[in-house]
C-alpha angles and dihedrals in degrees: 000000000000116000113243125217120245091253093052091046093053091049092050093049093054090054094054130084121252097266094044090046091059092050093049091048088056090054091050092050091050091051093051091047091050092052095046091052092054108106089214093055118102123196110230100174091122091056103042116117092356105111112204096029116123138187134183129200143162126227134191106203135177121234104243093201132359115294104214138020142288093287100046133004146144096251126237113270096023123127128253125194113217121193110188139181119194121200121188114229132177093259101034149310118311112211120200105193137185118191126190131179143117131282128200120217146164117239107244091214106044099013097229120142114258136183118220130188117239123208125161135165126199146147129231134180119223103200128209090219124073091217113145089239089076122069096200134032140190107261119202091333092310134104116211110217098183099089094044093046092047094049093046093049094047092049091050095056116101115253093222110025118201131191089233135349095253096047108149095202124216132325105262091218105045105008096240114156102249097209088061092049108037094172095046115135143144130220112263110259117248115246107244089224089065098040094095092050090049090055091049090050090054091051091049091049091050090051092052092048091052092051091050095050118115092245091056091047091053092050090052092050 
């Protein structure tokens, strides 16, 4: 159900009958209550339509569901620190936001679990108008930071996280983590096409060794 602006709600209520008006007022009250209970929602009543006014605040919010993907994400239930500055403009509220927290990931090279700091800064305008030109709007004197924080955090995460830049990955033959075993190596496999010649070489070497033995030398003398 789309959220209606205050102006649109007032207009709709005037056009309804008495019984319908009471029911619609209940819907409006529920919508406002739901927004105000959102931990990401910030009341900006004191800034609205007052260009030049400014307010700063800090929030500690819980991630409602993982921000990210199966490889790297800020996990559900973890804490995010949000430092925000709100500036009142003619067409809305400009939010300058810095978000910091911790993401958990799996190194794409060696597959170990890693923890990575997350820090992202961005700005977003919450418009008074519901014009399609604006992505976010002020709703019932509140700005909801959750969608903008989520999008900014997700876009800041590395596409291919690694435990460290010089991670060597895993041994392709046995799966050993190469950073833990710097001298790890395997004998080069013998090409099957040369296996027969290798056997012949061994026989030739054995023959030479037999001819050079002391017993053979005595017989020759």
